[in-house]
N, CA, C, O and the ligand as a Tripos MOL2 file, in Angstrom:
@<TRIPOS>MOLECULE
protein
  289   287    73     0     0
PROTEIN
NO_CHARGES

@<TRIPOS>ATOM
      1 N         145.1770   62.5500  103.7400 N.3       1 MET1
      2 CA        146.1190   62.9290  102.6940 C.3       1 MET1
      3 C         145.3890   63.5200  101.4880 C.2       1 MET1
      4 O         145.8160   64.5310  100.9310 O.2       1 MET1
      5 N         144.2870   62.8820  101.0900 N.am      2 SER2
      6 CA        143.5870   63.3590   99.8990 C.3       2 SER2
      7 C         142.3160   64.0910  100.3020 C.2       2 SER2
      8 O         141.8650   63.9990  101.4430 O.2       2 SER2
      9 N         141.7460   64.8210   99.3460 N.am      3 CYS3
     10 CA        140.6170   65.6980   99.6510 C.3       3 CYS3
     11 C         139.3080   64.9420   99.7760 C.2       3 CYS3
     12 O         138.3870   65.4220  100.4370 O.2       3 CYS3
     13 N         139.1990   63.7610   99.1520 N.am      4 CYS4
     14 CA        137.9400   63.0180   99.2030 C.3       4 CYS4
     15 C         138.2090   61.5250   98.9760 C.2       4 CYS4
     16 O         139.2980   61.1330   98.5580 O.2       4 CYS4
     17 N         137.2050   60.7160   99.2560 N.am      5 ASP5
     18 CA        137.3570   59.2630   99.1430 C.3       5 ASP5
     19 C         137.6240   58.8240   97.7090 C.2       5 ASP5
     20 O         138.3960   57.8940   97.4710 O.2       5 ASP5
     21 N         136.9840   59.4950   96.7540 N.am      6 GLU6
     22 CA        137.1560   59.0950   95.3570 C.3       6 GLU6
     23 C         138.6150   59.2130   94.9340 C.2       6 GLU6
     24 O         139.1600   58.3050   94.3070 O.2       6 GLU6
     25 N         139.2370   60.3180   95.2730 N.am      7 LEU7
     26 CA        140.6400   60.4920   94.8970 C.3       7 LEU7
     27 C         141.5170   59.5050   95.6760 C.2       7 LEU7
     28 O         142.4850   58.9710   95.1340 O.2       7 LEU7
     29 N         141.1820   59.2690   96.9240 N.am      8 ALA8
     30 CA        141.9370   58.3010   97.7270 C.3       8 ALA8
     31 C         141.8780   56.9210   97.0900 C.2       8 ALA8
     32 O         142.8670   56.1870   97.0940 O.2       8 ALA8
     33 N         140.7140   56.5660   96.5400 N.am      9 ARG9
     34 CA        140.5600   55.2620   95.8940 C.3       9 ARG9
     35 C         141.4370   55.1670   94.6460 C.2       9 ARG9
     36 O         142.0520   54.1320   94.3930 O.2       9 ARG9
     37 N         141.4920   56.2470   93.8690 N.am     10 LEU10
     38 CA        142.3790   56.2430   92.6990 C.3      10 LEU10
     39 C         143.8300   56.0670   93.1270 C.2      10 LEU10
     40 O         144.5960   55.3560   92.4760 O.2      10 LEU10
     41 N         144.1970   56.7090   94.2090 N.am     11 MET11
     42 CA        145.5800   56.5980   94.6920 C.3      11 MET11
     43 C         145.8830   55.1710   95.1440 C.2      11 MET11
     44 O         146.9820   54.6580   94.9310 O.2      11 MET11
     45 N         144.8910   54.5420   95.7700 N.am     12 ASP12
     46 CA        145.0740   53.1440   96.1910 C.3      12 ASP12
     47 C         145.4240   52.2540   95.0110 C.2      12 ASP12
     48 O         146.2030   51.3100   95.1480 O.2      12 ASP12
     49 N         144.8480   52.5560   93.8460 N.am     13 ARG13
     50 CA        145.0640   51.7330   92.6540 C.3      13 ARG13
     51 C         146.1910   52.2730   91.7870 C.2      13 ARG13
     52 O         146.4370   51.7500   90.7000 O.2      13 ARG13
     53 N         146.8740   53.3070   92.2480 N.am     14 ASP14
     54 CA        147.9450   53.9520   91.4880 C.3      14 ASP14
     55 C         147.4510   54.5470   90.1720 C.2      14 ASP14
     56 O         148.1810   54.5690   89.1810 O.2      14 ASP14
     57 N         146.2010   55.0310   90.1660 N.am     15 PHE15
     58 CA        145.7010   55.8120   89.0380 C.3      15 PHE15
     59 C         145.9110   57.2980   89.2910 C.2      15 PHE15
     60 O         145.7390   58.1270   88.3980 O.2      15 PHE15
     61 N         146.2820   57.6150   90.5110 N.am     16 ALA16
     62 CA        146.6150   58.9870   90.8620 C.3      16 ALA16
     63 C         147.7000   58.9390   91.9250 C.2      16 ALA16
     64 O         147.7980   57.9830   92.6940 O.2      16 ALA16
     65 N         148.5130   59.9880   91.9520 N.am     17 ARG17
     66 CA        149.5840   60.0220   92.9490 C.3      17 ARG17
     67 C         149.6610   61.3760   93.6170 C.2      17 ARG17
     68 O         149.3910   62.4130   93.0110 O.2      17 ARG17
     69 N         150.0320   61.3390   94.8720 N.am     18 ASN18
     70 CA        150.3390   62.5470   95.6100 C.3      18 ASN18
     71 C         151.8220   62.4660   95.9330 C.2      18 ASN18
     72 O         152.2270   61.7780   96.8700 O.2      18 ASN18
     73 N         152.6270   63.1730   95.1510 N.am     19 THR19
     74 CA        154.0710   63.0260   95.2570 C.3      19 THR19
     75 C         154.7610   64.2600   94.6880 C.2      19 THR19
     76 O         154.1290   65.1020   94.0510 O.2      19 THR19
     77 N         156.0440   64.3510   94.9250 N.am     20 GLN20
     78 CA        156.8290   65.4300   94.3270 C.3      20 GLN20
     79 C         157.1340   65.0700   92.8730 C.2      20 GLN20
     80 O         157.3170   63.9020   92.5300 O.2      20 GLN20
     81 N         157.1850   66.0970   92.0330 N.am     21 VAL21
     82 CA        157.3420   65.8520   90.6010 C.3      21 VAL21
     83 C         158.6340   65.0890   90.3040 C.2      21 VAL21
     84 O         158.6620   64.2620   89.3930 O.2      21 VAL21
     85 N         159.6980   65.3540   91.0560 N.am     22 TYR22
     86 CA        160.9650   64.6870   90.7750 C.3      22 TYR22
     87 C         160.9610   63.2080   91.1820 C.2      22 TYR22
     88 O         161.8730   62.4570   90.8380 O.2      22 TYR22
     89 N         159.9220   62.8070   91.9180 N.am     23 GLN23
     90 CA        159.8330   61.4040   92.3120 C.3      23 GLN23
     91 C         159.0940   60.5550   91.2880 C.2      23 GLN23
     92 O         158.9860   59.3390   91.4410 O.2      23 GLN23
     93 N         158.5860   61.2000   90.2450 N.am     24 LEU24
     94 CA        157.9010   60.4650   89.1770 C.3      24 LEU24
     95 C         158.9280   60.0120   88.1430 C.2      24 LEU24
     96 O         159.0700   60.6210   87.0820 O.2      24 LEU24
     97 N         159.6210   58.9630   88.4590 N.am     25 THR25
     98 CA        160.7390   58.5460   87.6220 C.3      25 THR25
     99 C         160.3690   57.4200   86.6670 C.2      25 THR25
    100 O         161.1780   57.0420   85.8200 O.2      25 THR25
    101 N         159.1600   56.8780   86.7890 N.am     26 ASP26
    102 CA        158.7920   55.7200   85.9760 C.3      26 ASP26
    103 C         157.8480   56.0690   84.8280 C.2      26 ASP26
    104 O         157.0770   55.2210   84.3770 O.2      26 ASP26
    105 N         157.9070   57.3110   84.3540 N.am     27 GLY27
    106 CA        157.0760   57.7000   83.2260 C.3      27 GLY27
    107 C         157.3620   59.1280   82.8200 C.2      27 GLY27
    108 O         158.2990   59.7570   83.3100 O.2      27 GLY27
    109 N         156.5300   59.6340   81.9050 N.am     28 ARG28
    110 CA        156.7110   61.0020   81.4300 C.3      28 ARG28
    111 C         155.6160   61.9080   81.9530 C.2      28 ARG28
    112 O         154.4680   61.4930   82.1090 O.2      28 ARG28
    113 N         155.9850   63.1510   82.2220 N.am     29 ILE29
    114 CA        155.0360   64.1250   82.7470 C.3      29 ILE29
    115 C         154.5180   64.9680   81.5840 C.2      29 ILE29
    116 O         155.2990   65.4900   80.7890 O.2      29 ILE29
    117 N         153.2020   65.0970   81.4930 N.am     30 LEU30
    118 CA        152.5740   65.6800   80.3070 C.3      30 LEU30
    119 C         152.4460   67.1960   80.3700 C.2      30 LEU30
    120 O         152.2820   67.8380   79.3320 O.2      30 LEU30
    121 N         152.5170   67.7740   81.5410 N.am     31 ASN31
    122 CA        152.3370   69.2240   81.6360 C.3      31 ASN31
    123 C         153.2420   69.7620   82.7430 C.2      31 ASN31
    124 O         153.9980   69.0240   83.3740 O.2      31 ASN31
    125 N         153.1380   71.0670   82.9550 N.am     32 GLU32
    126 CA        154.0640   71.6810   83.9110 C.3      32 GLU32
    127 C         153.3320   72.4420   84.9950 C.2      32 GLU32
    128 O         153.7250   73.5470   85.3710 O.2      32 GLU32
    129 N         152.2800   71.8500   85.4860 N.am     33 ILE33
    130 CA        151.5480   72.4650   86.5870 C.3      33 ILE33
    131 C         152.3490   72.2810   87.8770 C.2      33 ILE33
    132 O         152.9270   71.2210   88.1180 O.2      33 ILE33
    133 N         152.3720   73.3240   88.6940 N.am     34 ASP34
    134 CA        153.0830   73.2550   89.9670 C.3      34 ASP34
    135 C         152.1830   72.5790   90.9920 C.2      34 ASP34
    136 O         151.3950   73.2320   91.6760 O.2      34 ASP34
    137 N         152.3130   71.2690   91.0860 N.am     35 THR35
    138 CA        151.3830   70.4970   91.9140 C.3      35 THR35
    139 C         152.0650   69.2600   92.4760 C.2      35 THR35
    140 O         153.1320   68.8490   92.0200 O.2      35 THR35
    141 N         151.4250   68.6870   93.4650 N.am     36 GLU36
    142 CA        151.8920   67.4010   93.9950 C.3      36 GLU36
    143 C         150.8970   66.2970   93.6650 C.2      36 GLU36
    144 O         151.0430   65.1650   94.1260 O.2      36 GLU36
    145 N         149.8850   66.6270   92.8670 N.am     37 TYR37
    146 CA        148.8540   65.6430   92.5090 C.3      37 TYR37
    147 C         148.8890   65.3570   91.0210 C.2      37 TYR37
    148 O         148.9020   66.2740   90.2000 O.2      37 TYR37
    149 N         148.9040   64.0810   90.6820 N.am     38 PHE38
    150 CA        149.0160   63.6600   89.2870 C.3      38 PHE38
    151 C         148.0450   62.5230   89.0110 C.2      38 PHE38
    152 O         147.8440   61.6320   89.8360 O.2      38 PHE38
    153 N         147.4450   62.5830   87.8140 N.am     39 LEU39
    154 CA        146.7150   61.4270   87.3160 C.3      39 LEU39
    155 C         147.6950   60.5490   86.5630 C.2      39 LEU39
    156 O         148.6110   61.0480   85.9090 O.2      39 LEU39
    157 N         147.5050   59.2460   86.6560 N.am     40 VAL40
    158 CA        148.4280   58.2920   86.0520 C.3      40 VAL40
    159 C         147.7340   57.5740   84.9060 C.2      40 VAL40
    160 O         146.6460   57.0270   85.0810 O.2      40 VAL40
    161 N         148.3640   57.5750   83.7250 N.am     41 PHE41
    162 CA        147.8220   56.8990   82.5480 C.3      41 PHE41
    163 C         148.8190   55.8710   82.0620 C.2      41 PHE41
    164 O         150.0050   55.9230   82.3890 O.2      41 PHE41
    165 N         148.3120   54.9310   81.2680 N.am     42 GLY42
    166 CA        149.2020   53.9900   80.6070 C.3      42 GLY42
    167 C         149.4960   52.7860   81.4570 C.2      42 GLY42
    168 O         148.9630   52.6410   82.5570 O.2      42 GLY42
    169 N         150.3440   51.9230   80.9460 N.am     43 GLY43
    170 CA        150.6510   50.6860   81.6310 C.3      43 GLY43
    171 C         152.0890   50.6580   82.0830 C.2      43 GLY43
    172 O         152.4720   51.3480   83.0280 O.2      43 GLY43
    173 N         152.8760   49.8610   81.4060 N.am     44 GLU44
    174 CA        154.2730   49.7120   81.7780 C.3      44 GLU44
    175 C         155.0110   51.0490   81.6990 C.2      44 GLU44
    176 O         155.7890   51.4100   82.5820 O.2      44 GLU44
    177 N         154.7340   51.7770   80.5950 N.am     45 ARG45
    178 CA        155.2740   53.1180   80.4150 C.3      45 ARG45
    179 C         154.1850   54.1060   80.8170 C.2      45 ARG45
    180 O         153.1540   54.2030   80.1510 O.2      45 ARG45
    181 N         154.4080   54.8240   81.8820 N.am     46 ARG46
    182 CA        153.3450   55.6490   82.4220 C.3      46 ARG46
    183 C         153.4330   57.1010   81.9580 C.2      46 ARG46
    184 O         154.4990   57.6030   81.5980 O.2      46 ARG46
    185 N         152.2840   57.7480   81.9800 N.am     47 TRP47
    186 CA        152.1720   59.1730   81.7230 C.3      47 TRP47
    187 C         151.5280   59.8120   82.9430 C.2      47 TRP47
    188 O         150.5810   59.2750   83.5180 O.2      47 TRP47
    189 N         152.0520   60.9540   83.3210 N.am     48 PHE48
    190 CA        151.5080   61.6550   84.4820 C.3      48 PHE48
    191 C         150.9820   63.0140   84.0500 C.2      48 PHE48
    192 O         151.6620   63.7610   83.3460 O.2      48 PHE48
    193 N         149.7830   63.3230   84.4730 N.am     49 ALA49
    194 CA        149.1970   64.6350   84.1950 C.3      49 ALA49
    195 C         148.9610   65.3410   85.5210 C.2      49 ALA49
    196 O         148.1480   64.9050   86.3360 O.2      49 ALA49
    197 N         149.6730   66.4240   85.7230 N.am     50 GLY50
    198 CA        149.4820   67.2120   86.9370 C.3      50 GLY50
    199 C         148.1180   67.8820   86.9240 C.2      50 GLY50
    200 O         147.6440   68.3130   85.8740 O.2      50 GLY50
    201 N         147.4910   67.9690   88.0820 N.am     51 ILE51
    202 CA        146.1460   68.5630   88.1550 C.3      51 ILE51
    203 C         146.1070   69.6560   89.2190 C.2      51 ILE51
    204 O         146.7110   69.5390   90.2850 O.2      51 ILE51
    205 N         145.3690   70.7300   88.8900 N.am     52 ASN52
    206 CA        145.1510   71.8220   89.8260 C.3      52 ASN52
    207 C         143.9790   71.5630   90.7480 C.2      52 ASN52
    208 O         143.9770   71.9610   91.9130 O.2      52 ASN52
    209 N         142.9720   70.8780   90.1940 N.am     53 TYR53
    210 CA        141.7400   70.6420   90.9430 C.3      53 TYR53
    211 C         141.4520   69.1470   90.9950 C.2      53 TYR53
    212 O         141.7430   68.4170   90.0480 O.2      53 TYR53
    213 N         140.8870   68.7070   92.0860 N.am     54 CYS54
    214 CA        140.4300   67.3290   92.1680 C.3      54 CYS54
    215 C         139.3050   67.1190   91.1560 C.2      54 CYS54
    216 O         138.3640   67.9120   91.1150 O.2      54 CYS54
    217 N         139.3830   66.0660   90.3390 N.am     55 PRO55
    218 CA        138.3270   65.8420   89.3470 C.3      55 PRO55
    219 C         137.0120   65.3790   89.9650 C.2      55 PRO55
    220 O         136.0040   65.3140   89.2610 O.2      55 PRO55
    221 N         136.9870   65.0600   91.2340 N.am     56 PHE56
    222 CA        135.7770   64.5440   91.8760 C.3      56 PHE56
    223 C         135.0810   65.6020   92.7190 C.2      56 PHE56
    224 O         133.9090   65.9030   92.4970 O.2      56 PHE56
    225 N         135.7900   66.1600   93.6730 N.am     57 CYS57
    226 CA        135.1390   67.1150   94.5730 C.3      57 CYS57
    227 C         135.3850   68.5540   94.1540 C.2      57 CYS57
    228 O         134.7390   69.4680   94.6680 O.2      57 CYS57
    229 N         136.3310   68.7730   93.2050 N.am     58 GLY58
    230 CA        136.5290   70.1070   92.6580 C.3      58 GLY58
    231 C         137.3580   71.0330   93.5210 C.2      58 GLY58
    232 O         137.4980   72.2130   93.1980 O.2      58 GLY58
    233 N         137.9070   70.5320   94.6010 N.am     59 ARG59
    234 CA        138.7350   71.3810   95.4510 C.3      59 ARG59
    235 C         140.0690   71.6980   94.8010 C.2      59 ARG59
    236 O         140.6060   70.8900   94.0420 O.2      59 ARG59
    237 N         140.5980   72.8640   95.0970 N.am     60 ALA60
    238 CA        141.9320   73.2190   94.6090 C.3      60 ALA60
    239 C         142.9560   72.4390   95.4200 C.2      60 ALA60
    240 O         142.9990   72.5470   96.6460 O.2      60 ALA60
    241 N         143.7790   71.6540   94.7350 N.am     61 ILE61
    242 CA        144.7130   70.7930   95.4580 C.3      61 ILE61
    243 C         146.1670   71.0530   95.1110 C.2      61 ILE61
    244 O         147.0620   70.5370   95.7810 O.2      61 ILE61
    245 N         146.4230   71.8570   94.0610 N.am     62 SER62
    246 CA        147.8190   72.0240   93.6560 C.3      62 SER62
    247 C         148.5140   73.0850   94.4870 C.2      62 SER62
    248 O         147.8900   74.0260   94.9780 O.2      62 SER62
    249 N         149.7860   72.9160   94.6300 N.am     63 ARG63
    250 CA        150.6560   73.8590   95.3150 C.3      63 ARG63
    251 C         150.6160   75.2110   94.6110 C.2      63 ARG63
    252 O         150.5900   76.2570   95.2590 O.2      63 ARG63
    253 N         150.6100   75.1810   93.2760 N.am     64 GLY64
    254 CA        150.5980   76.4150   92.4940 C.3      64 GLY64
    255 C         149.4020   77.2850   92.8220 C.2      64 GLY64
    256 O         149.5390   78.4960   92.9940 O.2      64 GLY64
    257 N         148.2340   76.6780   92.9100 N.am     65 LEU65
    258 CA        147.0270   77.4420   93.2290 C.3      65 LEU65
    259 C         147.0690   77.9640   94.6520 C.2      65 LEU65
    260 O         146.6420   79.0870   94.9210 O.2      65 LEU65
    261 N         147.5800   77.1580   95.5560 N.am     66 TRP66
    262 CA        147.6990   77.6270   96.9480 C.3      66 TRP66
    263 C         148.6070   78.8340   97.0180 C.2      66 TRP66
    264 O         148.3130   79.8040   97.7170 O.2      66 TRP66
    265 N         149.7090   78.7750   96.2940 N.am     67 ASN67
    266 CA        150.6450   79.9040   96.2930 C.3      67 ASN67
    267 C         149.9850   81.1580   95.7440 C.2      67 ASN67
    268 O         150.1820   82.2550   96.2660 O.2      67 ASN67
    269 N         149.1930   80.9850   94.6770 N.am     68 GLN68
    270 CA        148.4850   82.1300   94.1150 C.3      68 GLN68
    271 C         147.5280   82.7260   95.1330 C.2      68 GLN68
    272 O         147.3930   83.9460   95.2290 O.2      68 GLN68
    273 N         146.8600   81.8580   95.8980 N.am     69 GLU69
    274 CA        145.9570   82.3310   96.9240 C.3      69 GLU69
    275 C         146.6970   83.1640   97.9660 C.2      69 GLU69
    276 O         146.2040   84.1990   98.4140 O.2      69 GLU69
    277 N         147.8690   82.7050   98.3400 N.am     70 MET70
    278 CA        148.6630   83.3920   99.3610 C.3      70 MET70
    279 C         149.0720   84.7790   98.9070 C.2      70 MET70
    280 O         149.1760   85.6960   99.7220 O.2      70 MET70
    281 N         149.3050   84.9400   97.6040 N.am     71 GLU71
    282 CA        149.7990   86.2130   97.1040 C.3      71 GLU71
    283 C         148.7280   87.2730   97.0100 C.2      71 GLU71
    284 O         149.0340   88.4560   96.8620 O.2      71 GLU71
    285 N         147.4560   86.8590   97.0950 N.am     72 LYS72
    286 CA        146.3550   87.8270   96.9620 C.3      72 LYS72
    287 C         146.2950   88.7750   98.1430 C.2      72 LYS72
    288 O         145.4300   89.6500   98.1890 O.2      72 LYS72
    289 ZN        138.6120   65.3950   95.9350 Zn       73 ZN73
@<TRIPOS>BOND
     1     1     2 1
     2     2     3 1
     3     3     4 2
     4     3     5 am
     5     5     6 1
     6     6     7 1
     7     7     8 2
     8     7     9 am
     9     9    10 1
    10    10    11 1
    11    11    12 2
    12    11    13 am
    13    13    14 1
    14    14    15 1
    15    15    16 2
    16    15    17 am
    17    17    18 1
    18    18    19 1
    19    19    20 2
    20    19    21 am
    21    21    22 1
    22    22    23 1
    23    23    24 2
    24    23    25 am
    25    25    26 1
    26    26    27 1
    27    27    28 2
    28    27    29 am
    29    29    30 1
    30    30    31 1
    31    31    32 2
    32    31    33 am
    33    33    34 1
    34    34    35 1
    35    35    36 2
    36    35    37 am
    37    37    38 1
    38    38    39 1
    39    39    40 2
    40    39    41 am
    41    41    42 1
    42    42    43 1
    43    43    44 2
    44    43    45 am
    45    45    46 1
    46    46    47 1
    47    47    48 2
    48    47    49 am
    49    49    50 1
    50    50    51 1
    51    51    52 2
    52    51    53 am
    53    53    54 1
    54    54    55 1
    55    55    56 2
    56    55    57 am
    57    57    58 1
    58    58    59 1
    59    59    60 2
    60    59    61 am
    61    61    62 1
    62    62    63 1
    63    63    64 2
    64    63    65 am
    65    65    66 1
    66    66    67 1
    67    67    68 2
    68    67    69 am
    69    69    70 1
    70    70    71 1
    71    71    72 2
    72    71    73 am
    73    73    74 1
    74    74    75 1
    75    75    76 2
    76    75    77 am
    77    77    78 1
    78    78    79 1
    79    79    80 2
    80    79    81 am
    81    81    82 1
    82    82    83 1
    83    83    84 2
    84    83    85 am
    85    85    86 1
    86    86    87 1
    87    87    88 2
    88    87    89 am
    89    89    90 1
    90    90    91 1
    91    91    92 2
    92    91    93 am
    93    93    94 1
    94    94    95 1
    95    95    96 2
    96    95    97 am
    97    97    98 1
    98    98    99 1
    99    99   100 2
   100    99   101 am
   101   101   102 1
   102   102   103 1
   103   103   104 2
   104   103   105 am
   105   105   106 1
   106   106   107 1
   107   107   108 2
   108   107   109 am
   109   109   110 1
   110   110   111 1
   111   111   112 2
   112   111   113 am
   113   113   114 1
   114   114   115 1
   115   115   116 2
   116   115   117 am
   117   117   118 1
   118   118   119 1
   119   119   120 2
   120   119   121 am
   121   121   122 1
   122   122   123 1
   123   123   124 2
   124   123   125 am
   125   125   126 1
   126   126   127 1
   127   127   128 2
   128   127   129 am
   129   129   130 1
   130   130   131 1
   131   131   132 2
   132   131   133 am
   133   133   134 1
   134   134   135 1
   135   135   136 2
   136   135   137 am
   137   137   138 1
   138   138   139 1
   139   139   140 2
   140   139   141 am
   141   141   142 1
   142   142   143 1
   143   143   144 2
   144   143   145 am
   145   145   146 1
   146   146   147 1
   147   147   148 2
   148   147   149 am
   149   149   150 1
   150   150   151 1
   151   151   152 2
   152   151   153 am
   153   153   154 1
   154   154   155 1
   155   155   156 2
   156   155   157 am
   157   157   158 1
   158   158   159 1
   159   159   160 2
   160   159   161 am
   161   161   162 1
   162   162   163 1
   163   163   164 2
   164   163   165 am
   165   165   166 1
   166   166   167 1
   167   167   168 2
   168   167   169 am
   169   169   170 1
   170   170   171 1
   171   171   172 2
   172   171   173 am
   173   173   174 1
   174   174   175 1
   175   175   176 2
   176   175   177 am
   177   177   178 1
   178   178   179 1
   179   179   180 2
   180   179   181 am
   181   181   182 1
   182   182   183 1
   183   183   184 2
   184   183   185 am
   185   185   186 1
   186   186   187 1
   187   187   188 2
   188   187   189 am
   189   189   190 1
   190   190   191 1
   191   191   192 2
   192   191   193 am
   193   193   194 1
   194   194   195 1
   195   195   196 2
   196   195   197 am
   197   197   198 1
   198   198   199 1
   199   199   200 2
   200   199   201 am
   201   201   202 1
   202   202   203 1
   203   203   204 2
   204   203   205 am
   205   205   206 1
   206   206   207 1
   207   207   208 2
   208   207   209 am
   209   209   210 1
   210   210   211 1
   211   211   212 2
   212   211   213 am
   213   213   214 1
   214   214   215 1
   215   215   216 2
   216   215   217 am
   217   217   218 1
   218   218   219 1
   219   219   220 2
   220   219   221 am
   221   221   222 1
   222   222   223 1
   223   223   224 2
   224   223   225 am
   225   225   226 1
   226   226   227 1
   227   227   228 2
   228   227   229 am
   229   229   230 1
   230   230   231 1
   231   231   232 2
   232   231   233 am
   233   233   234 1
   234   234   235 1
   235   235   236 2
   236   235   237 am
   237   237   238 1
   238   238   239 1
   239   239   240 2
   240   239   241 am
   241   241   242 1
   242   242   243 1
   243   243   244 2
   244   243   245 am
   245   245   246 1
   246   246   247 1
   247   247   248 2
   248   247   249 am
   249   249   250 1
   250   250   251 1
   251   251   252 2
   252   251   253 am
   253   253   254 1
   254   254   255 1
   255   255   256 2
   256   255   257 am
   257   257   258 1
   258   258   259 1
   259   259   260 2
   260   259   261 am
   261   261   262 1
   262   262   263 1
   263   263   264 2
   264   263   265 am
   265   265   266 1
   266   266   267 1
   267   267   268 2
   268   267   269 am
   269   269   270 1
   270   270   271 1
   271   271   272 2
   272   271   273 am
   273   273   274 1
   274   274   275 1
   275   275   276 2
   276   275   277 am
   277   277   278 1
   278   278   279 1
   279   279   280 2
   280   279   281 am
   281   281   282 1
   282   282   283 1
   283   283   284 2
   284   283   285 am
   285   285   286 1
   286   286   287 1
   287   287   288 2
@<TRIPOS>SUBSTRUCTURE
     1 MET1         2 RESIDUE 1 A MET
     2 SER2         6 RESIDUE 1 A SER
     3 CYS3        10 RESIDUE 1 A CYS
     4 CYS4        14 RESIDUE 1 A CYS
     5 ASP5        18 RESIDUE 1 A ASP
     6 GLU6        22 RESIDUE 1 A GLU
     7 LEU7        26 RESIDUE 1 A LEU
     8 ALA8        30 RESIDUE 1 A ALA
     9 ARG9        34 RESIDUE 1 A ARG
    10 LEU10       38 RESIDUE 1 A LEU
    11 MET11       42 RESIDUE 1 A MET
    12 ASP12       46 RESIDUE 1 A ASP
    13 ARG13       50 RESIDUE 1 A ARG
    14 ASP14       54 RESIDUE 1 A ASP
    15 PHE15       58 RESIDUE 1 A PHE
    16 ALA16       62 RESIDUE 1 A ALA
    17 ARG17       66 RESIDUE 1 A ARG
    18 ASN18       70 RESIDUE 1 A ASN
    19 THR19       74 RESIDUE 1 A THR
    20 GLN20       78 RESIDUE 1 A GLN
    21 VAL21       82 RESIDUE 1 A VAL
    22 TYR22       86 RESIDUE 1 A TYR
    23 GLN23       90 RESIDUE 1 A GLN
    24 LEU24       94 RESIDUE 1 A LEU
    25 THR25       98 RESIDUE 1 A THR
    26 ASP26      102 RESIDUE 1 A ASP
    27 GLY27      106 RESIDUE 1 A GLY
    28 ARG28      110 RESIDUE 1 A ARG
    29 ILE29      114 RESIDUE 1 A ILE
    30 LEU30      118 RESIDUE 1 A LEU
    31 ASN31      122 RESIDUE 1 A ASN
    32 GLU32      126 RESIDUE 1 A GLU
    33 ILE33      130 RESIDUE 1 A ILE
    34 ASP34      134 RESIDUE 1 A ASP
    35 THR35      138 RESIDUE 1 A THR
    36 GLU36      142 RESIDUE 1 A GLU
    37 TYR37      146 RESIDUE 1 A TYR
    38 PHE38      150 RESIDUE 1 A PHE
    39 LEU39      154 RESIDUE 1 A LEU
    40 VAL40      158 RESIDUE 1 A VAL
    41 PHE41      162 RESIDUE 1 A PHE
    42 GLY42      166 RESIDUE 1 A GLY
    43 GLY43      170 RESIDUE 1 A GLY
    44 GLU44      174 RESIDUE 1 A GLU
    45 ARG45      178 RESIDUE 1 A ARG
    46 ARG46      182 RESIDUE 1 A ARG
    47 TRP47      186 RESIDUE 1 A TRP
    48 PHE48      190 RESIDUE 1 A PHE
    49 ALA49      194 RESIDUE 1 A ALA
    50 GLY50      198 RESIDUE 1 A GLY
    51 ILE51      202 RESIDUE 1 A ILE
    52 ASN52      206 RESIDUE 1 A ASN
    53 TYR53      210 RESIDUE 1 A TYR
    54 CYS54      214 RESIDUE 1 A CYS
    55 PRO55      218 RESIDUE 1 A PRO
    56 PHE56      222 RESIDUE 1 A PHE
    57 CYS57      226 RESIDUE 1 A CYS
    58 GLY58      230 RESIDUE 1 A GLY
    59 ARG59      234 RESIDUE 1 A ARG
    60 ALA60      238 RESIDUE 1 A ALA
    61 ILE61      242 RESIDUE 1 A ILE
    62 SER62      246 RESIDUE 1 A SER
    63 ARG63      250 RESIDUE 1 A ARG
    64 GLY64      254 RESIDUE 1 A GLY
    65 LEU65      258 RESIDUE 1 A LEU
    66 TRP66      262 RESIDUE 1 A TRP
    67 ASN67      266 RESIDUE 1 A ASN
    68 GLN68      270 RESIDUE 1 A GLN
    69 GLU69      274 RESIDUE 1 A GLU
    70 MET70      278 RESIDUE 1 A MET
    71 GLU71      282 RESIDUE 1 A GLU
    72 LYS72      286 RESIDUE 1 A LYS
    73 ZN73       289 GROUP 0 **** ****
């Protein structure tokens, strides 16, 4: 599911999510990147930051970037 073990470990702890943006109902989304990958901040009230690239292995993981690649 994820690009590398480091990101998978974050997902295990719910510090990162691989999900559709509309399924993030338990917090606020900080940006408008077209992606299915989010970093999770905060505690009871969560903040989600969509990411284009994996912060560990640097691979492009967002849907938006993939779409841009397809259009080239
Ligand atoms: Zn990665």
